[in-house]
BAMARMI-243329 format. One record per atom (N, C-alpha, C, CB): x, y, z; residue in one letter. Coordinates in Angstrom, 2 decimals. Atoms other than C-alpha are relative to their C-alpha. Glycine has a CB too. Layout:
! BAMARMI-243329
c1, c2, c3, r
X, Y, Z, a .
...
END
This chain:
! BAMARMI-243329
c1, c2, c3, r
1.33, 0.35, 0.17, l .
2.76, -72.40, -9.44, l .
-0.50, -0.16, -1.40, l .
-0.76, 0.91, 0.63, l .
0.30, 0.08, 1.39, s .
2.76, -72.42, -13.27, s .
0.06, -1.76, 0.30, s .
1.24, 0.91, -1.27, s .
-0.38, 1.51, -0.10, i .
3.84, -76.39, -12.15, i .
-1.26, -0.28, 0.24, i .
1.09, -0.57, 1.10, i .
1.61, 0.57, -0.06, i .
0.47, -76.67, -10.25, i .
-0.90, 0.03, -0.54, i .
-0.62, 0.19, 0.66, i .
1.90, -0.35, 0.75, a .
-1.76, -75.33, -12.50, a .
0.31, -1.16, -0.93, a .
-0.55, 1.98, -1.15, a .
-0.36, 0.62, 1.37, k .
0.09, -77.14, -15.65, k .
-0.89, -1.76, 0.70, k .
2.35, 0.04, -0.47, k .
0.81, 1.84, -0.87, s .
-0.91, -80.93, -12.98, s .
-1.28, 0.08, -0.40, s .
-0.16, -0.24, 2.13, s .
1.60, 0.15, 0.78, i .
-4.31, -79.75, -13.33, i .
-0.67, 0.01, -0.91, i .
-0.63, 0.46, 0.13, i .
0.56, -0.39, 1.20, t .
-4.78, -78.79, -16.44, t .
0.23, -1.70, -0.98, t .
0.97, 1.63, -0.64, t .
-0.79, 0.75, 1.01, c .
-2.75, -81.74, -18.27, c .
0.70, -1.05, 0.68, c .
1.00, 0.87, -0.76, c .
-1.18, 1.16, -0.61, g .
-0.36, -83.63, -15.63, g .
1.45, 0.93, -0.07, g .
0.16, -1.74, -1.25, g .
-1.28, -0.44, 0.44, a .
2.91, -82.40, -15.30, a .
1.13, -0.62, 0.86, a .
0.05, 1.51, 0.03, a .
-0.80, 0.25, -1.37, f .
6.40, -83.04, -13.64, f .
0.21, 0.33, 0.82, f .
0.73, -0.09, 0.14, f .
-0.32, -0.44, -1.00, l .
7.39, -81.90, -10.34, l .
2.12, 0.03, 0.38, l .
-1.04, -0.93, 0.90, l .
-1.30, 0.37, 0.00, n .
10.90, -83.21, -10.80, n .
0.02, -0.66, -1.24, n .
0.46, -0.80, 1.17, n .
-0.04, 0.52, 1.03, d .
12.65, -85.23, -13.27, d .
-0.24, -1.10, -0.09, d .
0.78, 0.15, -0.43, d .
0.17, 1.27, -0.28, k .
11.40, -88.32, -11.58, k .
-1.36, -0.14, 0.49, k .
0.97, -0.48, 0.88, k .
1.22, 0.05, -0.67, l .
8.02, -87.64, -10.23, l .
-1.25, 0.96, -0.85, l .
0.33, 0.54, 1.55, l .
1.11, -0.24, 0.62, f .
5.12, -87.26, -12.54, f .
-1.17, 0.63, 0.59, f .
-0.30, -1.00, -0.42, f .
1.88, -0.07, -0.84, i .
1.52, -85.99, -11.37, i .
-0.68, -0.08, -1.24, i .
-0.69, 1.78, 1.03, i .
0.95, 0.23, 1.33, p .
-1.09, -87.22, -13.88, p .
-1.22, 0.91, 0.54, p .
-0.51, -1.87, -0.39, p .
0.39, -1.02, 0.14, k .
-4.03, -84.81, -14.10, k .
-1.40, -1.04, 0.85, k .
0.12, 0.82, -1.62, k .
0.98, 0.60, -0.49, a .
-6.05, -87.77, -12.85, a .
-0.28, -0.05, 1.67, a .
0.16, -1.20, -0.56, a .
-0.03, -0.01, -1.80, i .
-4.94, -87.23, -8.98, i .
-0.95, 1.31, 0.27, i .
1.91, 0.30, 0.86, i .
0.97, -0.94, -0.57, w .
-6.89, -83.85, -9.16, w .
-1.66, -0.53, -0.43, w .
0.41, 1.60, -0.64, w .
1.05, 0.09, 0.75, a .
-10.24, -85.37, -10.86, a .
-0.64, -0.92, 1.13, a .
0.22, -0.52, -1.55, a .
0.79, 0.72, -0.91, q .
-10.79, -88.05, -8.17, q .
-0.53, 0.20, 1.09, q .
0.40, -0.73, 0.23, q .
1.05, -0.65, -0.99, n .
-13.57, -87.53, -5.62, n .
0.58, -0.79, 1.43, n .
-1.92, -0.41, -0.46, n .
0.15, 0.85, -1.33, k .
-13.74, -88.90, -1.85, k .
1.49, -0.39, 0.12, k .
-1.13, -1.43, -0.06, k .
-1.27, 0.00, -0.79, v .
-10.42, -87.88, -0.62, v .
0.05, 1.31, 1.26, v .
1.30, 0.20, -1.20, v .
0.06, -0.53, -1.59, l .
-10.08, -87.43, 3.17, l .
1.16, 1.14, -0.20, l .
0.46, -1.39, 1.40, l .
-1.47, -0.89, -0.08, v .
-8.25, -84.20, 3.96, v .
-0.31, 0.98, 1.37, v .
0.35, 1.17, -1.69, v .
0.26, -0.88, -1.23, s .
-8.13, -82.42, 7.51, s .
0.08, 1.41, -0.44, s .
1.04, -0.26, 1.20, s .
0.17, -1.11, 0.21, k .
-8.94, -79.23, 7.53, k .
-0.49, 0.77, -1.00, k .
0.71, 0.25, 0.18, k .
0.38, 0.01, 1.46, y .
-10.80, -78.88, 4.33, y .
-0.63, 1.43, -0.09, y .
-1.08, -1.29, -0.47, y .
0.86, -1.44, 0.06, d .
-13.38, -75.72, 5.22, d .
0.91, 0.68, 0.10, d .
-1.09, 0.44, 1.03, d .
-0.61, -0.93, -0.96, q .
-10.91, -74.03, 6.75, q .
1.15, 0.19, -1.31, q .
0.53, -0.67, 1.82, q .
-0.57, -0.01, 1.23, k .
-8.42, -74.62, 3.84, k .
-0.97, 1.02, -1.06, k .
0.12, -1.61, -0.48, k .
0.99, -0.79, 1.59, l .
-11.15, -73.38, 1.24, l .
0.10, 1.14, 0.13, l .
-1.73, -0.15, -0.27, l .
0.20, -1.42, -0.38, d .
-11.79, -70.34, 3.38, d .
1.74, 0.88, -0.37, d .
-0.55, -0.01, 1.98, d .
-0.99, -0.62, -0.04, t .
-8.13, -69.49, 3.35, t .
0.47, 0.34, -1.45, t .
0.82, -0.68, 0.78, t .
-0.23, -0.40, 1.25, f .
-7.29, -69.85, -0.33, f .
-0.73, 0.63, -0.27, f .
0.14, -0.67, -0.82, f .
1.27, -1.23, 0.67, h .
-10.84, -67.82, -0.78, h .
0.63, 1.32, -0.06, h .
-1.55, 0.28, 1.08, h .
-0.91, -1.09, -0.28, v .
-8.89, -65.11, 0.64, v .
1.52, 0.30, -0.80, v .
0.25, -0.22, 1.39, v .
-1.26, 0.27, 0.87, v .
-5.69, -65.96, -1.15, v .
-0.63, 0.60, -1.63, v .
0.50, -1.98, 0.06, v .
0.65, -0.02, 1.50, a .
-7.74, -65.82, -4.80, a .
-0.22, 1.86, 0.22, a .
-1.89, -1.25, -0.26, a .
1.34, -1.31, 0.11, k .
-9.79, -62.46, -3.78, k .
1.18, 1.17, 0.48, k .
-1.85, -0.19, 1.49, k .
-1.44, -1.26, -0.08, c .
-5.96, -60.64, -3.07, c .
0.68, -0.34, -0.99, c .
1.17, 0.04, 1.37, c .
0.11, -0.39, 0.73, l .
-4.93, -61.77, -5.74, l .
-0.31, 0.45, -1.35, l .
0.23, -0.07, 0.27, l .
0.25, -0.07, 1.08, e .
-7.17, -61.18, -7.97, e .
0.10, 2.01, 0.12, e .
-1.47, -1.01, -0.39, e .
-0.82, -1.27, -0.09, n .
-6.98, -57.62, -6.51, n .
0.95, 0.74, -0.32, n .
0.24, 0.11, 0.58, n .
-1.40, -1.08, 0.22, t .
-3.22, -56.47, -7.19, t .
0.47, -0.63, -1.58, t .
1.62, -0.26, 1.53, t .
-0.52, 0.03, 1.38, f .
-3.08, -58.59, -10.50, f .
-0.99, -0.90, -1.14, f .
1.55, -0.68, 0.12, f .
1.44, -0.04, 1.33, g .
-6.70, -59.43, -12.29, g .
-0.01, 0.10, -0.91, g .
-0.86, 0.71, -0.18, g .
0.19, -0.90, 1.53, d .
-7.60, -58.84, -15.53, d .
-0.06, 1.23, -0.28, d .
-1.02, -0.19, -0.62, d .
-0.28, -1.37, -0.06, e .
-8.39, -55.64, -14.63, e .
0.81, 0.58, 0.51, e .
-0.67, 0.53, 0.29, e .
-1.60, -1.31, -0.21, t .
-5.32, -54.35, -13.59, t .
0.53, 0.37, -1.19, t .
1.58, -0.62, 0.82, t .
-0.55, -0.40, 1.11, d .
-3.97, -52.74, -16.48, d .
1.30, 0.26, 0.25, d .
-0.62, 1.02, -0.54, d .
-1.70, 0.06, -0.53, f .
-0.24, -53.31, -16.58, f .
0.94, 0.39, -0.82, f .
0.55, -1.34, 0.33, f .
-0.95, -0.77, 0.20, s .
0.76, -51.14, -19.28, s .
0.38, 0.87, 0.51, s .
0.01, 0.30, -0.70, s .
-1.13, -0.87, -0.40, w .
1.66, -48.81, -16.72, w .
1.24, -0.40, 0.38, w .
-0.32, 0.67, 0.93, w .
-1.61, 0.14, 0.21, l .
5.23, -50.64, -17.08, l .
0.38, 0.04, -0.95, l .
0.64, -0.94, 0.32, l .
-0.21, -1.01, 1.03, q .
5.56, -49.21, -20.01, q .
0.29, 1.04, -0.31, q .
-0.47, 0.15, -0.37, q .
-0.29, -1.88, -0.15, q .
5.27, -45.45, -19.52, q .
0.64, 0.06, 0.93, q .
-1.21, 1.14, 0.27, q .
-1.08, -0.12, -0.81, n .
7.39, -45.76, -16.62, n .
-0.66, 1.81, 0.75, n .
1.77, -0.14, -1.13, n .
0.15, -0.73, -0.62, i .
5.35, -42.77, -14.92, i .
-0.12, -0.18, 1.87, i .
-0.88, 0.40, -0.74, i .
0.08, 0.11, -1.20, p .
5.69, -42.30, -11.14, p .
-1.23, -0.25, 0.55, p .
0.48, 0.91, 0.45, p .
1.54, 0.35, -0.73, q .
2.15, -41.99, -10.24, q .
-0.44, -1.64, 0.18, q .
-1.28, 0.71, -1.06, q .
0.61, 1.42, 0.93, n .
1.47, -45.37, -11.90, n .
1.01, -1.38, 0.94, n .
0.64, 0.15, -2.35, n .
-0.41, 0.37, -0.60, n .
4.23, -46.65, -9.81, n .
-0.34, 0.13, 1.55, n .
0.81, 0.21, -0.44, n .
0.46, -0.19, -1.59, d .
3.07, -45.68, -6.35, d .
-1.24, -0.37, 0.28, d .
0.04, 1.37, 0.51, d .
1.68, 0.38, -0.44, f .
-1.09, -46.71, -6.90, f .
0.74, -1.38, -0.45, f .
-1.82, 0.78, -1.03, f .
-0.37, 1.30, -0.41, f .
1.03, -50.30, -7.39, f .
0.09, -0.34, 0.44, f .
0.40, -0.47, 0.00, f .
-0.40, 0.93, -1.50, l .
2.62, -50.21, -4.67, l .
-0.77, -0.35, 0.96, l .
0.85, 0.57, 0.84, l .
1.09, 0.21, -1.32, k .
-0.34, -49.32, -2.07, k .
-0.46, -1.14, -0.60, k .
-1.32, 1.23, 0.40, k .
0.69, 0.68, 0.25, k .
-1.95, -52.01, -4.45, k .
0.89, -1.37, 0.57, k .
-0.46, 0.26, -1.34, k .
-1.07, 0.57, -0.40, i .
1.28, -54.28, -4.03, i .
0.14, 0.02, 1.97, i .
1.19, 0.86, -0.89, i .
0.11, -0.60, -1.22, d .
1.29, -53.02, 0.05, d .
-1.11, -0.68, 1.01, d .
-0.30, 1.42, -0.28, d .
1.10, 0.44, -0.82, d .
-2.29, -54.14, 0.89, d .
0.15, -1.51, -0.64, d .
-1.60, 0.92, -0.21, d .
0.16, 1.41, 0.43, c .
-1.90, -57.81, -1.26, c .
1.33, -0.52, 1.11, c .
0.24, -0.29, -1.98, c .
-1.03, 0.86, -1.03, q .
1.49, -58.32, 1.45, q .
-0.29, 0.07, 1.29, q .
1.43, 0.42, 0.00, q .
1.00, 0.23, -0.65, s .
-0.23, -57.66, 3.87, s .
-1.25, -0.63, 0.78, s .
-0.02, 0.23, -0.26, s .
0.57, 0.91, 0.22, t .
-3.08, -59.71, 3.39, t .
0.31, -1.86, 0.37, t .
-0.06, 0.41, -1.11, t .
-0.71, 0.91, 0.03, l .
-1.07, -62.44, 2.39, l .
0.90, -0.44, 1.63, l .
0.78, 0.39, -1.21, l .
-0.49, -0.01, -1.24, l .
1.00, -61.89, 5.62, l .
-0.65, -0.94, 1.00, l .
-0.05, 1.26, 0.43, l .
1.03, 0.63, -0.92, q .
-1.86, -62.65, 7.89, q .
-0.28, -1.76, -0.17, q .
-1.44, 0.84, -0.34, q .
0.68, 0.87, 0.61, v .
-3.10, -65.66, 5.67, v .
1.34, -1.29, 0.32, v .
-0.50, 0.56, -1.71, v .
-1.21, 1.25, 0.27, s .
0.51, -67.69, 5.68, s .
0.41, 0.08, 1.09, s .
1.25, 0.08, -1.10, s .
0.44, 0.42, -1.24, t .
0.41, -67.59, 9.44, t .
-0.69, -1.13, 0.17, t .
-0.66, 0.81, 0.49, t .
0.81, 0.95, 0.01, i .
-2.65, -70.03, 8.62, i .
0.79, -1.32, -0.33, i .
-1.07, 0.34, -0.90, i .
-0.35, 1.13, 1.24, l .
-1.33, -71.83, 5.66, l .
1.74, -0.34, 0.59, l .
-0.10, 0.91, -2.09, l .
-1.18, 0.24, -0.51, e .
2.28, -72.16, 7.85, e .
-0.36, -1.19, 1.13, e .
0.66, 1.38, 0.54, e .
0.52, 0.80, -0.74, m .
0.26, -74.18, 10.22, m .
-0.26, -1.15, -0.50, m .
-0.88, 0.44, 0.48, m .
0.16, 1.04, 1.40, y .
-0.83, -76.20, 7.40, y .
0.68, -0.89, -0.12, y .
0.20, 0.46, -1.21, y .
-1.27, 0.74, 0.65, a .
2.31, -77.00, 6.14, a .
0.67, -0.44, 0.95, a .
0.94, 0.78, -0.84, a .
-0.55, 0.75, -1.15, q .
3.81, -77.73, 9.74, q .
-0.88, -1.30, 0.23, q .
0.01, 0.94, 1.34, q .
0.26, 1.36, -0.48, k .
1.10, -80.38, 10.54, k .
0.28, -0.74, -1.29, k .
-1.52, -0.26, 0.63, k .
-0.51, 1.24, 0.99, s .
2.05, -82.34, 7.29, s .
1.37, -0.38, 0.36, s .
0.03, 0.40, -1.63, s .
-1.47, 0.32, -0.17, a .
5.76, -82.07, 7.91, a .
-0.17, -0.84, 1.09, a .
1.03, 1.22, 0.27, a .
-0.06, 0.65, -0.76, r .
5.13, -83.17, 11.32, r .
-0.97, -1.88, 0.30, r .
-0.16, 1.09, 0.71, r .
0.67, 1.73, 0.61, k .
2.84, -86.68, 9.78, k .
0.77, -0.48, -0.36, k .
-0.97, -0.30, -1.13, k .
-1.06, 0.53, 0.32, c .
5.36, -87.07, 7.98, c .
0.90, -0.99, 0.00, c .
0.29, 0.40, 0.14, c .
-1.61, 0.07, -1.05, k .
8.05, -87.75, 10.59, k .
-0.29, -0.95, 0.65, k .
0.51, 1.26, 1.14, k .
0.75, 1.01, -1.30, q .
5.84, -89.50, 12.63, q .
0.08, -1.58, -0.20, q .
-1.77, 0.31, 0.10, q .
-0.16, 1.76, 0.65, k .
6.28, -93.50, 12.71, k .
-1.02, -0.64, 1.64, k .
2.57, -0.88, -0.15, k .
0.62, 0.39, -1.15, g .
4.53, -95.91, 15.00, g .
-1.75, 0.02, 0.99, g .
0.82, 0.58, 0.52, g .
1.42, -0.65, -0.86, v .
1.82, -95.13, 17.72, v .
-0.15, 1.55, -0.59, v .
0.26, 0.09, 2.03, v .
0.25, -1.43, 0.40, g .
2.25, -91.63, 16.50, g .
-0.70, 0.50, -1.38, g .
1.27, 0.58, 0.02, g .
0.52, 0.11, 1.33, k .
1.48, -92.07, 12.93, k .
-1.31, -0.49, -0.10, k .
0.79, -0.79, -0.76, k .
0.81, 0.52, -0.08, l .
-1.22, -94.15, 13.91, l .
-1.71, 0.73, 0.69, l .
0.71, -0.92, 0.54, l .
0.50, -1.22, -0.94, w .
-2.34, -91.45, 16.66, w .
-0.83, 1.17, -1.26, w .
1.70, 0.87, 0.96, w .
-0.39, -0.96, 0.86, e .
-2.41, -89.00, 13.75, e .
-0.63, 0.10, -1.51, e .
1.35, -0.15, -0.04, e .
0.78, 0.13, 1.11, s .
-4.54, -90.74, 11.26, s .
-1.04, -0.41, 0.78, s .
0.43, -0.90, -1.17, s .
1.58, -0.07, -0.74, l .
-7.40, -91.36, 13.75, l .
-0.30, 1.22, -0.18, l .
-0.21, -0.32, 1.62, l .
0.71, -1.46, -0.43, k .
-7.23, -87.57, 14.56, k .
-0.63, 0.03, -1.04, k .
0.83, 1.41, 0.29, k .
0.63, -0.75, 1.52, d .
-7.49, -87.00, 10.55, d .
-1.17, -0.52, -0.27, d .
0.85, -0.23, -1.43, d .
1.67, 0.52, 0.09, k .
-10.44, -89.50, 10.44, k .
-1.00, 0.79, 0.56, k .
-0.28, -1.32, 0.71, k .
1.17, -0.28, -1.50, s .
-12.00, -87.78, 13.10, s .
-0.59, 1.62, -0.35, s .
1.13, 0.05, 2.05, s .
0.09, -1.13, 0.39, h .
-11.34, -83.99, 11.90, h .
-0.31, 0.70, -1.36, h .
0.86, 0.26, 0.35, h .
-0.44, -0.50, 1.66, g .
-10.84, -84.40, 7.78, g .
-1.93, -0.19, -0.12, g .
1.51, -1.53, -1.39, g .
1.48, -0.56, 0.82, k .
-13.76, -84.18, 5.55, k .
0.51, -1.00, -1.41, k .
-0.19, 2.31, -0.40, k .
0.33, 0.60, 1.52, v .
-14.75, -86.55, 2.37, v .
-0.75, 1.19, -0.36, v .
-0.96, -1.57, -0.18, v .
0.30, -0.97, 0.91, y .
-15.34, -84.26, -0.36, y .
0.29, -0.19, -1.34, y .
0.53, 1.03, 0.33, y .
-0.16, -0.42, 1.14, d .
-15.67, -83.57, -4.18, d .
1.19, 0.83, -0.01, d .
-1.10, 0.57, -0.44, d .
-1.68, -1.17, 0.21, n .
-12.14, -82.04, -5.00, n .
-0.48, 0.87, -1.21, n .
1.93, -1.05, -0.63, n .
-0.13, -1.03, 1.08, s .
-13.53, -79.70, -7.89, s .
-0.04, 1.16, 0.87, s .
-1.15, 0.00, -1.20, s .
0.15, -1.41, -0.67, t .
-14.08, -76.60, -5.32, t .
1.40, 0.09, 0.54, t .
-1.26, 0.16, 1.25, t .
-1.47, -0.42, -0.39, y .
-10.43, -76.81, -3.91, y .
0.99, -0.44, -1.22, y .
0.49, -0.79, 1.51, y .
-1.01, -0.30, 1.51, r .
-8.96, -78.10, -7.47, r .
-0.29, 1.45, -0.94, r .
-0.39, -1.42, -1.26, r .
-0.09, -1.01, 0.67, e .
-10.76, -74.85, -8.82, e .
0.79, 1.00, 0.68, e .
-1.15, 0.36, -0.34, e .
-0.13, -1.20, -0.76, l .
-9.85, -72.41, -6.30, l .
1.95, -0.68, -0.28, l .
-1.09, 0.17, 2.00, l .
-1.62, -0.25, 0.01, v .
-5.76, -73.75, -6.92, v .
0.32, 0.52, -0.97, v .
0.89, -1.05, 0.09, v .
-0.15, -0.39, 1.32, k .
-6.30, -73.34, -10.38, k .
0.09, 1.60, -0.06, k .
-1.18, -0.58, -0.83, k .
-0.04, -1.86, 0.33, q .
-7.45, -69.76, -10.11, q .
1.05, 0.77, 0.87, q .
-1.64, 0.86, 0.48, q .
-1.41, -0.54, -0.98, i .
-4.57, -68.89, -7.26, i .
1.04, -0.09, -0.92, i .
0.48, -0.99, 1.45, i .
-1.76, 0.33, 0.17, c .
-1.85, -70.67, -9.43, c .
0.17, 1.13, -1.90, c .
0.42, -2.73, -0.27, c .
-0.47, -0.68, 1.22, s .
-2.97, -68.88, -12.80, s .
0.36, 1.66, 0.30, s .
-1.24, -0.18, -1.18, s .
-0.49, -1.32, 0.28, y .
-1.72, -65.53, -11.49, y .
1.98, 0.14, 0.01, y .
-0.83, 0.99, 1.32, y .
-0.84, 0.27, -0.13, g .
1.72, -67.08, -11.27, g .
0.78, 1.26, -1.13, g .
-0.02, -1.44, -0.05, g .
-0.39, -0.93, 0.88, s .
2.61, -65.40, -14.91, s .
0.48, 1.16, -0.16, s .
-0.54, 0.12, -0.41, s .
0.10, -1.97, -0.63, k .
1.54, -61.93, -14.00, k .
0.86, -0.14, 0.98, k .
-1.70, 0.82, 0.81, k .
-1.07, 0.07, -1.17, i .
3.71, -62.40, -10.89, i .
1.35, 0.47, -0.60, i .
0.17, -1.59, 0.64, i .
-1.31, -0.05, 1.03, e .
6.63, -63.35, -13.39, e .
0.40, 1.25, -0.86, e .
-0.19, -1.07, -1.06, e .
0.25, -0.88, 1.02, m .
5.53, -61.02, -16.06, m .
0.75, 1.46, 1.14, m .
-2.01, -0.02, -0.60, m .
-0.30, -1.37, -0.63, c .
5.95, -58.00, -13.40, c .
1.79, 0.06, 0.64, c .
-1.28, 0.21, 1.43, c .
-1.60, -0.49, -0.64, y .
9.19, -58.83, -11.34, y .
1.26, -0.42, -1.21, y .
0.41, -1.09, 1.77, y .
-1.03, -0.37, 1.38, t .
11.09, -59.68, -14.71, t .
0.39, 1.38, -0.83, t .
-0.56, -0.70, -1.09, t .
-0.07, -0.90, 0.22, y .
10.19, -56.31, -15.54, y .
0.81, 1.02, 0.45, y .
-0.77, 0.09, 0.01, y .
-0.57, -1.07, -1.21, l .
11.07, -54.59, -12.43, l .
1.42, -0.38, 0.57, l .
-1.06, 0.00, 1.39, l .
-1.47, -0.05, 0.01, s .
14.53, -56.15, -12.27, s .
0.22, 0.75, -0.86, s .
0.73, -1.12, -0.18, s .
-1.08, -1.25, 1.01, s .
15.51, -54.56, -15.33, s .
-0.02, 1.18, -0.09, s .
0.00, 0.01, -1.28, s .
0.45, -1.19, -0.17, q .
13.72, -51.55, -14.41, q .
1.06, 0.41, 1.44, q .
-1.79, -0.02, 0.16, q .
-0.96, -0.54, -1.22, n .
16.21, -51.50, -11.16, n .
-1.16, 0.69, 1.28, n .
1.27, 1.49, -0.76, n .
0.96, -0.43, -1.35, d .
12.83, -50.53, -9.11, d .
0.23, -0.80, 1.05, d .
-1.58, -0.08, -0.18, d .
0.00, 0.91, -1.27, t .
13.92, -51.60, -5.76, t .
-1.30, 0.29, 0.94, t .
1.41, 0.30, 0.89, t .
1.11, 0.08, -1.47, a .
10.91, -50.52, -3.42, a .
-0.86, -1.19, -0.81, a .
-1.22, 1.85, 0.56, a .
0.77, 0.89, 0.78, l .
8.38, -52.38, -6.04, l .
0.66, -1.41, -0.16, l .
-0.25, 0.64, -1.33, l .
-0.88, 1.71, 0.18, l .
10.80, -55.41, -6.37, l .
-0.56, -0.63, 1.11, l .
1.98, -0.12, 0.17, l .
-0.23, 0.74, -1.52, a .
11.55, -55.67, -2.80, a .
-1.67, -0.49, 0.68, a .
0.90, 1.42, 1.29, a .
1.70, -0.06, -0.35, k .
7.46, -55.66, -2.08, k .
-0.50, -1.25, -1.14, k .
-0.91, 1.93, -0.44, k .
-0.01, 0.89, 0.71, l .
7.17, -57.96, -4.62, l .
0.40, -1.61, 0.07, l .
0.50, 0.54, -0.65, l .
-0.82, 1.12, -0.41, e .
9.75, -60.67, -3.52, e .
-0.32, -0.60, 1.40, e .
1.41, 0.44, -0.01, e .
0.32, 0.83, -0.95, v .
8.36, -60.87, -0.24, v .
-1.90, -0.60, -0.68, v .
0.19, 1.04, 1.72, v .
1.51, 0.75, -0.24, v .
4.59, -61.65, -1.81, v .
0.91, -0.95, -0.92, v .
-1.88, 0.76, -0.61, v .
-0.66, 1.51, -0.39, i .
6.77, -64.06, -3.38, i .
0.16, -1.08, 0.46, i .
0.46, -0.13, 0.24, i .
-0.47, 0.99, -1.45, s .
8.01, -65.58, -0.56, s .
-1.37, -0.41, 0.77, s .
1.11, 1.03, 1.31, s .
1.24, 0.62, -0.98, l .
4.72, -65.84, 1.21, l .
-0.99, -1.06, -0.89, l .
-1.10, 1.42, 0.63, l .
0.97, 1.24, 0.34, m .
3.06, -67.69, -1.94, m .
0.46, -1.43, -0.20, m .
-0.66, 0.28, -1.24, m .
-0.47, 0.88, -0.23, l .
5.70, -70.18, -1.46, l .
-0.42, -1.05, 0.90, l .
0.83, 0.36, 0.14, l .
0.11, 0.99, -1.15, v .
4.23, -71.56, 1.81, v .
-1.38, -0.10, -0.37, v .
0.40, 0.43, 1.63, v .
1.48, 0.59, 0.55, f .
0.42, -71.57, -0.14, f .
0.07, -1.33, -0.98, f .
-0.78, 1.25, -0.94, f .
-0.93, 0.98, 0.62, v .
3.17, -73.62, -2.79, v .
-0.39, -1.42, 1.18, v .
1.93, 0.72, 0.00, v .
0.08, 1.45, -1.19, g .
3.86, -76.42, 0.24, g .
-0.91, -0.33, 0.32, g .
0.48, -0.04, 1.25, g .
1.28, 0.99, -0.38, v .
0.23, -76.61, 1.42, v .
-0.30, -0.91, -1.13, v .
-1.42, 0.84, 0.32, v .
0.86, 0.38, 1.11, v .
-0.87, -77.46, -1.78, v .
0.69, -1.30, -0.27, v .
-0.08, 1.08, -1.30, v .
-0.59, 1.00, 0.23, f .
1.95, -79.95, -2.19, f .
0.03, -0.94, 1.00, f .
1.02, 0.29, -0.35, f .
0.29, 1.14, -0.85, a .
1.14, -81.76, 0.83, a .
-0.98, -0.31, 0.05, a .
0.24, -0.01, 1.06, a .
1.31, 0.46, -0.49, d .
-2.45, -82.21, 0.25, d .
0.60, -1.21, -1.83, d .
-1.90, 1.62, 0.19, d .
-0.44, 0.29, 1.24, m .
-0.75, -83.10, -3.61, m .
0.05, -1.52, 0.59, m .
1.42, 0.84, -0.66, m .
-0.16, 1.78, -0.24, k .
0.71, -86.24, -1.80, k .
-1.06, -0.97, 0.72, k .
1.28, -0.28, 0.94, k .
1.15, 1.02, -0.28, e .
-2.20, -87.21, -0.22, e .
-1.22, -0.33, -0.71, e .
-0.47, 0.27, 1.06, e .
1.15, 0.48, 1.34, f .
-4.35, -87.36, -3.55, f .
0.50, -0.93, -0.28, f .
-0.28, 0.81, -1.38, f .
-1.11, 1.31, 0.52, l .
-1.36, -89.39, -5.05, l .
0.34, -1.12, 0.17, l .
0.92, 0.08, 0.08, l .
-0.27, 1.38, -0.84, k .
-1.23, -91.82, -2.18, k .
-1.70, -0.42, 0.14, k .
0.99, 0.30, 1.85, k .
1.26, 0.89, 0.16, v .
-5.10, -92.41, -2.32, v .
-0.13, -0.47, -1.44, v .
-1.35, 0.79, 0.40, v .
0.31, 0.83, 1.49, y .
-5.08, -92.80, -6.13, y .
0.79, -1.13, -0.32, y .
0.21, 0.88, -1.25, y .
-0.66, 0.69, 0.10, l .
-2.04, -95.11, -6.14, l .
-0.77, -1.35, 0.81, l .
1.20, 0.60, 0.32, l .
0.81, 0.57, -1.41, k .
-4.14, -96.87, -3.28, k .
-1.41, -0.77, -0.76, k .
-0.59, 1.60, 1.30, k .
0.53, 0.74, 0.23, r .
-6.94, -97.22, -5.23, r .
0.40, -0.34, -1.46, r .
-1.10, 0.26, 0.39, r .
-0.63, 1.29, 1.51, g .
-4.91, -98.41, -8.61, g .
0.53, -0.93, 0.43, g .
1.22, 0.40, -1.14, g .
-0.55, 0.92, -0.21, a .
-3.77, -100.73, -6.76, a .
-1.39, -1.61, 0.43, a .
1.09, 0.67, 1.16, a .
1.14, 1.10, -0.08, k .
-6.98, -102.03, -5.73, k .
-0.69, -0.41, -1.27, k .
-1.10, 0.47, 0.91, k .
0.61, 0.51, 1.27, n .
-8.46, -101.94, -9.06, n .
0.62, -1.20, -0.56, n .
0.04, 1.01, -1.02, n .
-0.15, 1.36, 0.83, l .
-5.50, -104.10, -10.13, l .
-0.44, -1.77, 0.96, l .
1.95, 0.06, -0.50, l .
-0.25, 0.73, -0.13, y .
-6.71, -106.77, -7.79, y .
-1.46, -0.21, -0.20, y .
0.82, -0.23, 0.84, y .
1.27, -0.12, 0.42, e .
-10.60, -106.39, -8.69, e .
-0.04, -0.91, -0.96, e .
-0.41, 1.27, -0.39, e .
END
């Protein structure tokens, strides 16, 4: 999550060879299939994380070690987990579609590109970008909770938090697939500008 957030604000390395510049997030007119559905799904994820890890959530209970506080947070994590579980099936569908598209060649690839053009939408990237940035901003709080709970050996909360983290990986997969599309468009436009 932190790498995606960094790539939006100032650019970041996804691995030791691939740098994602900030400019790929700033471009407009990027064609992404199921754009409106993705926005709706991302809104649900953002609200869920806000309720569990948002600024109004007081994390001072972590240092107090009071059982009632743990029960309260356990309920919040349970709610977050059930919401993300429902949303992850939708996100998984988007991720599988992207993986299928990458494997296709020849006529299948042509057919998918034609289908995407009919179902896709050319859009202003700012709404998508801000939602992804908002969701990724909770990464540090999730990491803080995980680090503390690991040191305290609180297995019940830790197990729930691990499920939330694994469900967030599905979100990351969808964003990475879309980022590939953004990067392709960015590179094509760059090549086009060289010849103009």
